C-alpha positions as CSV (number, residue, x, y, z in Angstrom):
1,M,12.6,6.1,-13.8
2,D,11.0,4.3,-16.6
3,K,7.4,2.9,-16.1
4,I,8.6,-0.8,-15.0
5,S,10.5,0.7,-12.6
6,E,8.0,2.7,-11.2
7,I,5.5,0.1,-11.1
8,R,8.2,-2.1,-9.5
9,S,8.8,0.4,-6.5
10,Y,4.9,0.9,-5.9
11,Q,4.7,-2.7,-5.8
12,Q,7.5,-3.0,-3.2
13,R,5.8,0.0,-1.1
14,I,2.4,-1.8,-1.1
15,N,4.2,-5.0,0.2
16,D,6.0,-3.0,2.9
17,L,2.7,-1.6,3.9
18,I,1.1,-4.6,3.9
19,A,3.9,-6.1,6.0
20,S,3.6,-3.1,8.7
21,N,-0.3,-3.6,8.5
22,D,0.1,-7.8,9.5
23,R,2.9,-6.7,12.5
24,I,0.5,-4.3,13.8
25,I,-2.6,-6.7,13.9
26,S,-0.2,-9.6,15.1
27,Q,1.0,-7.0,18.1
28,H,-2.5,-5.4,18.8
29,G,-5.2,-7.8,17.5
30,T,-8.1,-7.5,15.7
31,G,-10.7,-6.5,18.6
32,V,-10.6,-3.5,20.6
33,R,-7.2,-1.4,20.4
34,P,-5.9,2.2,20.8
35,S,-7.0,4.4,18.2
36,W,-3.8,5.2,16.9
37,V,-3.6,1.8,15.6
38,S,-6.6,2.1,13.6
39,A,-5.4,5.6,12.6
40,D,-2.2,3.6,11.2
41,L,-4.0,0.8,9.4
42,G,-6.2,3.3,7.6
43,Y,-3.3,5.3,6.5
44,N,-1.5,2.6,5.4
45,N,-4.9,1.3,3.5
46,A,-5.3,4.4,1.7
47,L,-1.8,4.5,0.6
48,I,-2.2,1.1,-0.7
49,A,-5.0,2.3,-2.6
50,Q,-3.2,5.3,-3.9
51,Y,-0.3,3.1,-5.2
52,K,-2.7,0.6,-6.6
53,Q,-4.2,3.5,-8.4
54,A,-0.8,4.6,-9.8
55,I,0.2,1.1,-10.8
56,E,-3.2,1.2,-12.9
57,K,-2.6,4.3,-14.5
58,L,1.2,3.6,-15.4
59,E,0.1,0.3,-17.0
60,W,-2.7,1.9,-18.9
61,T,-0.6,4.8,-20.4
62,N,2.2,1.6,-21.4
63,E,-0.5,0.0,-23.1
64,L,-1.3,3.4,-25.0
65,D,2.6,3.8,-26.1
């Protein structure tokens, strides 16, 4: 997989996770909610951060090529 395809793949995963978070929040709200909801949101946000770092690394290494 080339770098551009890999970046697009990460961006799609980020978009999917953001959409998942939006669905969870719309269903359970932002106030008091079951603990698993907060856990799912936290996990998704951690993945989003990891994918953003991976994109930055790919973009940075692309500038060196």
